[in-house]
PADRENLO-784398 format. One line per field, with one value per residue: residue number from 1; residue in three letters; x, y, z of N, C-alpha, C in turn. Coordinates in steps of 0.05 Angstrom, whole numbers. Atoms other than C-alpha are relative to their C-alpha. Example, Ala and Ser with C-alpha at 12.3 -4.5 7.8 and 13.67 -1.06 7.14 Angstrom:
2
seq: (1 2);
type: (Ala Ser);
nxx: (18 -16);
nyy: (-24 -24);
nzz: (0 -1);
caxx: (246 273);
cayy: (-90 -21);
cazz: (156 143);
cxx: (18 -15);
cyy: (24 22);
czz: (0 14);
This chain:
267
seq: (1 2 3 4 5 6 7 8 9 10 11 12 13 14 15 16 17 18 19 20 21 22 23 24 25 26 27 28 29 30 31 32 33 34 35 36 37 38 39 40 41 42 43 44 45 46 47 48 49 50 51 52 53 54 55 56 57 58 59 60 61 62 63 64 65 66 67 68 69 70 71 72 73 74 75 76 77 78 79 80 81 82 83 84 85 86 87 88 89 90 91 92 93 94 95 96 97 98 99 100 101 102 103 104 105 106 107 108 109 110 111 112 113 114 115 116 117 118 119 120 121 122 123 124 125 126 127 128 129 130 131 132 133 134 135 136 137 138 139 140 141 142 143 144 145 146 147 148 149 150 151 152 153 154 155 156 157 158 159 160 161 162 163 164 165 166 167 168 169 170 171 172 173 174 175 176 177 178 179 180 181 182 183 184 185 186 187 188 189 190 191 192 193 194 195 196 197 198 199 200 201 202 203 204 205 206 207 208 209 210 211 212 213 214 215 216 217 218 219 220 221 222 223 224 225 226 227 228 229 230 231 232 233 234 235 236 237 238 239 240 241 242 243 244 245 246 247 248 249 250 251 252 253 254 255 256 257 258 259 260 261 262 263 264 265 266 267);
type: (Met Ile Thr Phe Pro Pro Val Glu Ser Gly Asp Arg Met Ser Val Ser Ala Thr Leu Tyr Val Thr Tyr Arg Thr Cys Pro Gln Gln Ala Leu Gly Arg Val Arg Gly Val Tyr Pro Pro Asp Ser Val Ala Ser Phe Lys Gly Ser Leu Ala His Arg Leu Phe Ala Arg His Leu Ala Val Gly Pro Ile Pro Pro Asp Ala Ile Glu Gln Ala Cys Arg Glu Glu Ile Gly Ala Pro Glu Gly His Leu Asn Glu Arg Leu Ala Pro Leu Gly Leu Thr Arg Pro Ser Arg Leu Ala Pro Val Val Arg Glu Val Ser Asp Leu Tyr Ala Arg Phe Ala Gln Leu Pro Ile Arg Gly Phe Arg Asp Ala Glu Val Ser Leu Asp Val Thr Val Ala Gly Asp Val Arg Leu Arg Gly Arg Val Asp Ala Val Leu Asp Asp Gly Asp Gly Val Ala Ile Val Asp Trp Lys Thr Gly Arg Trp Leu Glu Asp Ala Glu Pro Gln Leu Glu Phe Tyr Ile Leu Val Trp Met Ile Glu His Glu Glu Val Pro Arg Arg Ala Glu Ala Val Ser Val Leu Thr Gly Glu Arg Leu Asp Val Ala Pro Asp Val Glu Arg Ala Arg Ser Thr Ala Arg Asp Leu Ala Glu Met Ile Asp Ala Leu Arg Ala Ala Ile Arg Ser Gly Glu Asp Leu Glu Arg Thr Ala Gly Pro His Cys Arg Trp Cys Pro Leu Leu Gly Glu Cys Ala Glu Gly Ala Ser Ala Val Ala Val Leu Ala Gly Pro Gly Ala Gly Ala Pro);
nxx: (8 0 -5 -22 6 -16 -17 -15 -23 -24 -24 9 -2 1 11 -4 12 -17 13 25 2 -19 30 23 -16 -5 4 -20 -21 5 -12 -28 -6 3 -19 -24 -10 3 -22 -25 3 -1 -3 32 12 -24 5 23 -12 -7 19 18 -17 3 25 2 -14 5 25 -11 -23 12 -8 -21 -10 -14 -24 -5 14 -11 -10 23 -4 -21 6 19 -20 -16 11 8 38 14 -10 -8 -27 0 2 -10 -11 16 7 -18 -9 -28 -19 7 8 30 21 -1 24 21 4 5 31 16 2 16 23 8 10 21 10 6 23 26 21 0 12 16 -15 3 -24 -12 -13 22 10 26 3 24 4 22 7 -13 -20 -14 -5 -3 -20 -1 -1 8 -21 4 27 6 32 -2 29 23 -5 -20 -13 -26 -12 -13 -17 -6 -22 10 27 21 17 17 3 0 25 -4 -14 17 28 -19 -14 14 12 -10 -3 31 -6 -25 2 30 0 3 -8 12 -8 -25 -7 -26 -11 -27 -15 -13 23 16 37 7 25 15 21 16 -8 32 -1 11 -21 -18 14 -9 -29 -5 11 -20 -25 9 3 -26 -13 0 -13 -34 -11 7 -13 -24 15 0 -25 6 -5 18 3 -19 10 -25 0 -21 -15 -17 -25 -16 14 -31 10 2 -17 19 33 2 33 -7 -13 11 1 -18 -3 17 -8 -13 10 -15 -32 -22 -20 -11 -16);
nyy: (15 -9 -32 -18 -27 -23 3 -26 -11 2 7 31 16 26 15 25 18 -2 -22 5 12 -14 -27 15 5 -13 -27 -28 2 4 -31 -1 4 -18 -21 10 8 35 24 15 24 17 26 15 -7 7 34 0 -15 23 32 -8 11 28 13 -4 22 30 3 -7 17 28 6 -6 21 -16 -16 -25 -25 -26 -16 -8 -11 -19 -6 -29 -22 -12 -14 -34 -10 10 -10 5 -11 -23 -7 8 -13 -9 12 20 34 11 25 30 10 -11 15 29 11 -8 16 26 -11 -3 25 22 -6 8 32 -7 -5 25 21 -5 5 -17 15 -26 -25 -24 -22 -8 -28 -14 -22 -18 -30 -15 -26 1 -32 -23 8 18 25 14 20 21 22 30 31 17 6 24 0 37 5 -6 -30 -10 -4 -22 12 -13 13 -17 11 5 19 -15 -7 -23 -26 7 0 -26 1 13 -21 -25 19 9 -20 -8 20 -3 -19 4 26 1 17 4 25 18 3 -22 13 -9 26 6 24 10 13 15 -13 -13 -20 2 -25 7 -31 -11 -20 -16 -3 -19 -24 -8 1 -20 -21 -4 -14 -32 -9 -5 -8 -25 -9 1 -24 -21 -5 -7 -27 -12 4 14 29 17 19 21 17 17 33 23 -9 -25 12 -3 -29 -14 -25 9 -17 -21 6 13 15 19 2 18 25 11 -2 27 26 10 11 -16 7 8 -21 -3 13);
nzz: (-20 -27 2 -20 -10 9 -17 -3 11 -20 22 8 -17 4 -22 1 -20 -22 -16 1 -25 -20 -4 -9 -20 -19 18 -2 15 30 9 8 25 21 -4 7 -20 -8 -10 18 10 -17 8 2 28 28 3 10 37 12 -5 13 26 5 0 25 20 0 29 33 6 -13 -30 -5 -6 -31 -1 17 -7 -5 27 11 -20 5 31 -2 -9 18 22 -6 -9 -18 -21 -39 -8 -22 -33 -16 -16 -19 -31 -22 3 27 -6 11 -28 -12 20 3 -11 22 24 -3 -14 28 13 -20 17 28 6 -3 21 13 -17 11 21 12 28 26 -5 23 -2 -19 -4 15 -4 -1 4 21 -21 0 -16 -21 9 -19 15 -23 15 -15 23 -16 5 13 7 8 19 -1 12 -13 -10 -9 -19 -5 -18 -4 -6 -28 -8 -30 -16 -1 28 -19 27 27 13 21 26 18 14 22 31 19 7 15 17 10 18 26 18 6 -6 -26 -5 -14 -29 -6 -31 -4 -4 -9 9 -20 -15 6 -11 23 -7 32 -7 22 15 3 25 -15 -15 10 0 -21 -2 10 -21 -29 26 11 -24 1 19 3 -30 4 6 -24 -15 12 10 -28 -21 -21 0 -4 -16 -8 -10 -11 -4 6 14 -7 -3 22 1 7 -17 -14 -25 -7 0 -24 -12 8 -19 -17 4 2 -30 -10 11 -9 -34 -11 -11 19 -3 -17 4);
caxx: (621 654 654 711 677 695 750 781 831 899 972 973 976 992 953 979 952 1009 979 911 925 975 907 865 918 944 919 980 1030 990 1007 1074 1086 1054 1102 1160 1168 1180 1208 1274 1285 1293 1323 1254 1229 1297 1272 1208 1227 1274 1227 1179 1228 1230 1157 1156 1206 1178 1112 1145 1195 1177 1203 1275 1318 1345 1415 1406 1362 1423 1450 1382 1377 1440 1418 1353 1398 1443 1386 1373 1291 1287 1333 1354 1430 1420 1400 1449 1497 1452 1433 1494 1491 1551 1594 1584 1573 1513 1481 1486 1432 1385 1387 1386 1309 1291 1305 1266 1210 1212 1209 1153 1123 1134 1084 1029 968 970 923 903 969 961 1018 1061 1075 1015 1022 955 949 890 884 813 784 821 881 897 932 915 973 987 1015 992 1033 999 933 901 840 831 765 719 747 802 836 883 930 976 1034 1050 1122 1104 1055 1001 945 919 929 910 841 849 897 858 792 849 870 806 778 833 832 752 767 828 799 720 709 689 749 722 757 821 864 923 968 1020 1075 1108 1044 1001 936 897 849 796 755 691 700 628 615 578 640 686 642 649 725 723 686 734 795 761 748 824 845 812 832 901 904 862 922 974 935 933 990 959 967 919 888 941 922 974 983 1034 1051 1083 1149 1167 1132 1191 1144 1160 1208 1156 1088 1074 1011 1066 1116 1074 1048 1114 1130 1069 1088 1155 1125 1156 1224 1248 1303 1328 1395);
cayy: (1194 1233 1309 1341 1394 1469 1494 1561 1596 1589 1573 1500 1450 1371 1324 1259 1202 1211 1287 1265 1218 1266 1322 1265 1252 1312 1390 1432 1377 1365 1447 1437 1393 1439 1493 1446 1420 1336 1279 1260 1200 1141 1067 1043 1080 1061 978 1002 1033 977 919 953 946 876 860 899 864 801 813 844 789 734 707 724 663 659 673 722 768 805 823 836 884 922 928 968 1011 1027 1046 1117 1116 1089 1144 1100 1111 1174 1166 1127 1168 1215 1155 1124 1058 1064 1020 949 931 982 959 887 880 924 877 812 846 870 796 763 808 789 713 737 771 708 666 708 688 734 722 768 816 875 922 949 1015 1048 1123 1162 1237 1283 1353 1370 1438 1499 1479 1419 1357 1291 1248 1177 1117 1037 979 934 930 863 841 768 779 806 876 914 908 963 934 968 928 950 928 945 909 960 976 1041 1094 1045 1054 1132 1120 1065 1110 1171 1114 1089 1167 1178 1112 1133 1198 1179 1113 1128 1064 1030 982 914 922 961 929 938 878 870 829 823 793 772 820 846 906 909 971 957 1021 1054 1114 1151 1133 1166 1229 1231 1222 1278 1325 1316 1330 1395 1416 1401 1431 1501 1500 1483 1548 1589 1582 1590 1656 1680 1651 1621 1548 1492 1447 1406 1337 1299 1218 1165 1198 1265 1219 1225 1302 1344 1402 1370 1426 1479 1441 1437 1396 1340 1352 1329 1270 1246 1257 1207 1157 1152 1143 1155 1165 1170 1212 1202 1190);
cazz: (-199 -149 -144 -99 -56 -67 -22 -9 -52 -35 -66 -94 -50 -54 -7 11 46 102 111 111 170 207 203 234 293 304 262 285 260 196 189 205 150 108 127 113 180 180 218 212 175 211 209 220 158 111 133 110 41 32 52 4 -57 -48 -43 -110 -148 -119 -156 -213 -228 -182 -115 -96 -83 -5 -24 -71 -23 7 -65 -80 -23 -45 -123 -91 -47 -105 -153 -165 -169 -104 -68 -7 -20 -3 60 86 110 142 193 204 159 107 149 130 208 218 152 154 212 163 111 154 190 117 91 150 120 56 75 109 55 12 53 31 -10 -66 -127 -192 -178 -232 -214 -161 -129 -167 -172 -162 -184 -194 -180 -153 -120 -106 -143 -100 -123 -82 -98 -69 -84 -77 -63 -99 -145 -154 -198 -190 -236 -197 -188 -168 -104 -71 -25 26 56 131 155 232 285 278 228 278 210 159 149 133 88 52 46 19 -36 -53 -59 -106 -142 -158 -182 -227 -254 -249 -214 -148 -123 -94 -30 2 52 91 110 163 141 207 237 192 212 155 160 102 88 39 -14 -31 -73 -5 38 -12 -9 56 56 9 54 115 57 33 114 115 60 83 160 137 88 139 186 134 111 189 224 268 297 300 347 386 401 447 452 432 367 403 415 339 331 297 341 393 431 424 437 518 512 468 518 572 538 527 599 620 569 595 668 723 749 670 661 724 736);
cxx: (3 7 18 -21 11 18 12 17 19 22 -3 18 -5 -9 6 -19 18 -14 -26 -1 13 -29 -6 12 10 -5 30 28 3 15 33 8 -6 16 20 15 1 16 19 -2 12 9 -19 -7 17 -10 -18 3 10 -17 -16 13 5 -21 -4 14 -15 -20 3 6 -3 19 34 13 16 26 9 -14 26 14 -31 -2 18 -2 -26 9 12 -21 -18 -30 -2 25 23 34 7 -4 16 26 -12 -7 20 6 23 19 -16 -17 -24 -31 -12 -18 -23 -3 3 -33 -12 -1 -20 -32 -11 -6 -20 -23 -8 -14 -21 -14 -4 -12 -8 28 4 24 8 9 -14 7 -24 9 -20 1 -30 -7 17 35 19 3 0 24 3 12 7 18 -1 -31 -3 -25 1 -36 -32 -2 27 1 20 7 25 19 21 24 1 -19 -22 -9 -13 -2 -11 -24 -9 13 -11 -24 19 0 -31 -20 18 2 -28 2 17 -14 -31 -8 7 22 -18 4 34 2 25 9 28 11 6 -24 -22 -33 -3 -25 -16 -19 -14 -2 -34 1 -15 28 25 -6 7 35 17 -9 22 27 -14 1 29 20 -3 8 30 15 -17 23 22 -8 8 17 -6 1 -32 -2 24 -12 29 -2 37 20 18 28 19 -4 25 -19 0 6 -19 -34 2 -23 21 21 -7 -15 26 15 -19 2 29 5 17 28 14 16 15 28 3);
cyy: (14 33 16 25 23 6 25 7 0 -11 -39 -12 -33 -13 -33 -7 8 31 0 -7 20 20 -17 -5 21 34 15 -22 -2 36 2 -5 22 26 -6 -11 -28 -10 1 -17 -13 -29 -11 9 -9 -29 7 3 -24 -26 0 -8 -18 -7 14 -18 -19 -4 5 -26 -29 -2 4 -25 7 11 14 27 26 18 16 28 30 9 20 28 13 12 24 5 1 22 -8 -6 26 11 -15 14 14 -26 -21 -27 3 -18 -26 -5 12 -6 -28 -6 8 -20 -35 9 4 -37 -20 12 -1 -30 4 6 -26 -16 1 -10 22 -6 27 24 4 13 5 20 21 30 11 25 16 24 12 44 17 -4 -24 -27 -22 -18 -22 -23 -36 -16 -14 4 -26 3 -34 -2 8 26 6 4 15 -15 10 -19 18 -27 0 -14 8 8 31 20 -12 8 26 2 -18 17 23 -23 -11 27 15 -14 1 23 -4 -21 -2 -30 -4 -28 -20 7 21 -17 2 -29 -2 -22 -15 -23 -19 15 21 21 8 29 -2 30 0 29 22 -2 12 23 11 14 38 29 7 13 27 15 0 16 34 4 3 34 24 2 6 33 18 4 -16 -25 -6 -13 -14 -22 -17 -24 -10 19 26 -19 7 32 20 32 -4 19 24 -2 -11 -23 -38 -7 -21 -29 -18 -8 -27 -23 -16 -21 11 -4 0 31 4 -9 -25);
czz: (29 -3 23 8 -4 19 -6 -13 13 -16 -1 25 -4 26 -2 19 26 11 19 33 24 11 21 30 14 -18 -5 -13 -27 -10 -1 -24 -29 -5 -2 26 0 14 -8 -5 21 -7 -9 -30 -20 -5 -17 -25 -13 -2 -20 -25 -8 -6 -28 -18 13 -14 -22 -15 15 22 -4 14 33 0 -30 12 10 -29 -9 19 -12 -23 13 14 -20 -27 6 4 25 23 27 1 11 19 18 13 22 30 4 -14 -28 4 -5 34 4 -29 -4 14 -6 -13 9 13 -22 -16 16 -15 -19 -1 7 -24 -26 1 -12 -17 -18 -22 -15 7 -36 1 23 4 -22 8 -4 0 -2 14 0 3 -2 -9 11 -15 20 -14 26 -15 9 -5 -25 -10 -12 -16 -3 -22 8 9 7 28 11 31 11 16 30 2 37 3 -5 -24 13 -19 -20 -9 -7 -22 -23 -9 -9 -26 -11 -6 -26 -19 -24 -19 -22 -13 -6 8 24 6 12 21 -6 23 3 16 19 -3 19 18 -12 -9 -23 8 -26 8 -31 -12 1 -8 31 18 -9 0 27 10 -14 7 19 -18 -10 32 9 -8 13 31 -8 -19 15 18 -12 1 36 18 19 -2 2 17 8 7 13 4 -11 -22 7 4 -24 -11 -4 14 26 34 -1 5 39 4 -18 25 29 -1 0 25 11 -9 12 25 17 13 -29 -2 21 7 23);
């Protein structure tokens, strides 16, 4: 159904939806990820991970009673497969007084999630993993797969307000799903649990082939930069505030200064 384009040879490379989205935002930041430079963990990221664990539990075993949500959070934090417990100390969440507000916010997110209409649930946290041209692995994890009898739907839950990165992420999942399962999903959507906003992407073969070409170009560019030691294009914007390369990027520093506004940092 989908033949991945040929790419330049190079070391083994694992490509995720996050890498693809990052490259589309700023190629140099994506190169940093390939070189092992990642953004630091954050409390917001921890909240999102914990909330997703509750969403998966809800889908797999049923609704969590309101008086059991806090205990469910603690169980998910302690579960070895989630690695959430390992993140507590670096984020300063080992004290009950620091963790309690996080659990409350996650509980609120879960309450919103429990109100969403979900039909045809088939599986949660579905791993995707295919090896394509040039010893490249495309890997991802779909939050939920639904099947209402008319075809498969891929769903990604978002715990923030915005869905600005959702479309390329869904396009990546659609492509990997089509390669791995040799079928076209009926639909793919991202849902903001916080606001109820939805973004739908209509899967089709030509669109998936276009995504494959974009990925192949990205892989070639990253491998060429790794071989030469040169940098890639830097694209400044709001994302620079969380970029781990900010300290060495004049474009990013300028963007952050503009976003901060006049007088920022003044005593």
